[in-house]
Backbone bond lengths (Angstrom), bond angles and torsions (degrees), N, CA, C in turn:
res aa  C-N    CA-C-N  psi(-1)  N-CA   C-N-CA  omega(-1)  CA-C   N-CA-C  phi
1 M - - - 1.450 - - 1.523 108.46 -
2 P 1.327 118.43 130.62 1.462 120.45 -179.25 1.522 111.76 -63.01
3 N 1.335 115.31 148.20 1.458 120.21 -179.98 1.509 112.62 -58.78
4 T 1.328 118.67 -32.78 1.460 119.98 -179.11 1.520 110.93 -61.68
5 V 1.317 117.28 -35.95 1.459 120.42 177.64 1.520 109.60 -71.41
6 R 1.311 117.99 -43.17 1.460 121.59 179.43 1.517 110.63 -59.96
7 N 1.327 117.67 -41.56 1.451 121.34 -176.79 1.517 112.58 -69.97
8 A 1.313 117.57 -23.16 1.459 121.17 -175.43 1.527 113.08 -81.91
9 V 1.309 117.86 -7.66 1.461 120.69 -177.43 1.529 109.29 -72.54
10 A 1.327 116.50 127.52 1.466 121.05 -179.52 1.515 110.73 -74.12
11 N 1.328 116.38 146.66 1.462 120.91 -179.90 1.522 112.48 -67.67
12 D 1.344 118.59 -20.30 1.463 120.75 -178.48 1.531 111.86 -61.82
13 I 1.326 117.22 -37.19 1.451 119.00 -176.06 1.518 112.89 -79.81
14 I 1.311 116.72 -3.25 1.457 120.15 178.92 1.516 110.54 -70.57
15 A 1.297 117.15 -30.01 1.460 121.30 -173.81 1.522 111.65 -74.33
16 A 1.308 116.76 61.76 1.463 121.63 177.22 1.524 108.06 -76.74
17 S 1.300 116.86 129.47 1.463 119.09 -174.93 1.520 110.68 -67.64
18 G 1.335 114.82 141.54 1.448 120.69 176.79 1.514 115.35 83.14
19 L 1.315 118.84 -4.95 1.462 120.94 -179.61 1.522 110.85 -104.65
20 N 1.312 115.05 147.26 1.454 121.07 170.38 1.522 107.32 -58.47
21 P 1.349 119.06 137.47 1.474 120.50 -178.17 1.528 112.98 -55.13
22 L 1.325 117.65 -38.29 1.458 120.13 179.22 1.521 110.66 -66.53
23 K 1.313 116.76 -47.02 1.463 120.12 -179.09 1.526 110.41 -62.37
24 A 1.333 116.78 -42.06 1.463 120.96 178.53 1.517 110.71 -61.73
25 A 1.335 117.27 -44.48 1.469 121.16 -179.82 1.523 110.52 -64.98
26 R 1.329 116.00 -43.93 1.466 120.65 -179.40 1.523 110.80 -61.95
27 E 1.321 116.31 -48.56 1.463 119.93 -177.72 1.524 111.66 -68.67
28 T 1.332 117.27 -38.11 1.460 120.75 178.64 1.515 111.10 -61.34
29 R 1.324 115.92 -35.85 1.463 120.48 -179.26 1.528 112.50 -86.41
30 G 1.321 117.05 -0.92 1.459 120.73 174.14 1.514 115.58 82.27
31 Y 1.327 117.68 20.41 1.461 121.13 178.91 1.515 110.73 -93.74
32 T 1.326 116.38 141.42 1.458 121.09 166.00 1.529 106.07 -85.67
33 I 1.307 116.50 167.24 1.470 119.56 177.04 1.528 109.38 -61.42
34 E 1.321 116.63 -39.33 1.466 120.59 -179.05 1.535 111.16 -64.08
35 E 1.335 117.12 -42.17 1.466 120.48 178.79 1.525 111.28 -65.21
36 L 1.333 116.57 -41.87 1.462 119.85 178.30 1.518 110.33 -64.65
37 S 1.324 116.79 -38.22 1.454 121.63 177.74 1.527 110.90 -57.98
38 L 1.317 116.23 -46.81 1.468 120.63 179.18 1.525 111.52 -65.92
39 T 1.320 116.67 -37.50 1.458 121.12 -176.43 1.523 112.41 -71.70
40 C 1.345 117.31 -40.34 1.471 119.24 -175.51 1.527 113.26 -99.96
41 G 1.328 117.69 -10.33 1.460 120.09 176.65 1.523 114.81 83.24
42 L 1.308 117.57 13.90 1.465 120.87 175.24 1.520 109.17 -99.59
43 A 1.315 115.95 156.63 1.463 120.66 177.43 1.525 109.62 -72.48
44 V 1.315 115.92 152.23 1.466 121.57 178.10 1.530 109.80 -54.66
45 G 1.315 117.00 -44.03 1.469 121.51 179.91 1.512 112.98 -60.50
46 E 1.335 116.78 -36.14 1.466 119.88 178.35 1.530 110.62 -65.42
47 I 1.316 116.76 -41.51 1.460 120.88 179.45 1.527 110.22 -67.27
48 V 1.328 116.90 -41.53 1.470 120.95 177.51 1.525 109.70 -60.10
49 D 1.339 117.10 -44.40 1.468 120.37 179.14 1.522 111.41 -61.23
50 I 1.320 117.42 -40.79 1.464 121.04 179.23 1.525 109.81 -65.42
51 E 1.317 117.16 -45.62 1.467 120.37 179.15 1.527 112.14 -64.05
52 D 1.329 116.78 -29.55 1.465 121.04 178.65 1.526 112.51 -84.65
53 G 1.337 117.06 -1.79 1.459 121.01 178.67 1.519 114.40 81.81
54 K 1.320 117.50 12.86 1.463 121.62 -178.49 1.522 112.69 -87.57
55 D 1.316 118.20 -15.70 1.461 122.31 -176.76 1.521 108.32 -143.65
56 A 1.320 116.39 133.10 1.468 119.93 178.62 1.524 110.02 -135.47
57 D 1.319 116.54 39.65 1.459 121.46 179.98 1.526 109.25 -63.00
58 P 1.348 117.88 116.64 1.467 120.71 -178.24 1.526 113.93 -56.62
59 A 1.321 117.99 -33.80 1.472 120.30 179.60 1.536 110.21 -64.56
60 K 1.319 116.34 -41.30 1.470 120.12 178.30 1.524 110.46 -67.66
61 L 1.331 116.14 -41.43 1.457 120.06 179.43 1.524 111.52 -63.54
62 R 1.338 117.20 -36.26 1.468 120.55 176.51 1.528 110.98 -63.78
63 R 1.329 116.53 -42.03 1.469 120.35 178.81 1.516 111.02 -62.86
64 I 1.315 116.04 -41.48 1.462 120.39 179.76 1.528 110.18 -67.23
65 A 1.326 117.28 -44.97 1.466 120.59 179.47 1.525 110.35 -59.66
66 S 1.307 116.66 -41.27 1.462 120.37 178.13 1.522 110.81 -64.07
67 A 1.318 117.29 -43.37 1.462 121.13 179.79 1.525 111.38 -63.80
68 L 1.341 116.79 -36.38 1.460 121.13 179.71 1.531 112.05 -85.81
69 Q 1.324 115.61 -0.97 1.467 122.58 -179.35 1.519 111.48 53.09
70 M 1.327 114.03 55.14 1.460 120.67 178.71 1.520 108.58 -134.94
71 P 1.328 117.83 158.33 1.465 119.88 178.92 1.526 111.42 -62.74
72 E 1.326 116.06 139.19 1.466 121.04 178.99 1.518 111.46 -55.99
73 E 1.334 116.33 -34.98 1.457 121.26 -176.63 1.527 112.72 -60.59
74 E 1.333 116.95 -20.98 1.462 119.86 178.51 1.533 111.40 -69.65
75 L 1.328 116.46 -27.50 1.464 120.72 -179.51 1.516 112.68 -106.86
76 I 1.328 116.72 -31.70 1.462 121.27 -177.73 1.519 107.64 -103.37
77 R 1.305 115.89 103.41 1.464 121.13 -179.03 1.526 109.84 -88.59
78 V 1.323 115.68 119.85 1.467 121.36 176.78 1.519 106.61 -97.88
79 P 1.326 118.35 128.61 1.467 119.90 -179.55 1.528 110.61 -59.13
80 S 1.315 115.94 137.17 1.462 119.37 179.66 1.518 109.65 -70.37
81 T 1.319 115.96 158.38 1.464 120.57 -177.37 1.520 112.06 -63.89
82 E 1.317 118.32 -27.03 1.460 119.62 -179.85 1.517 112.56 -72.68
83 N 1.334 118.78 -19.53 1.458 121.99 179.01 1.531 112.71 -93.37
84 R 1.310 116.55 -7.49 1.458 119.75 -178.96 1.518 110.12 -84.32
85 P 1.333 117.11 144.89 1.465 118.80 177.25 1.528 110.18 -67.38
86 T 1.298 115.58 144.31 1.463 119.49 179.19 1.507 110.15 -93.55
87 Q 1.308 115.80 148.12 1.465 120.88 177.97 1.519 108.14 -90.14
88 Q 1.309 115.93 132.64 1.465 119.53 179.79 1.490 110.63 -125.86
């Protein structure tokens, strides 16, 4: 699939219910795991581990987000301030 088509996919349709956000983003943009591996420079196994929830290395997630041309925040969830414990 040409990159122009991949880039035109809106982020709204990525939120497929029941799918890992990375897998949903990858599939929505038309990438196979092998293609994403070549694009971001990670091994296929590393991407599989991330999609399976076994690895959440922020550096790897940043590389994947860049390869998929999407905001890092879509893959790297930072806890909101209301969920953080307060210091007293």
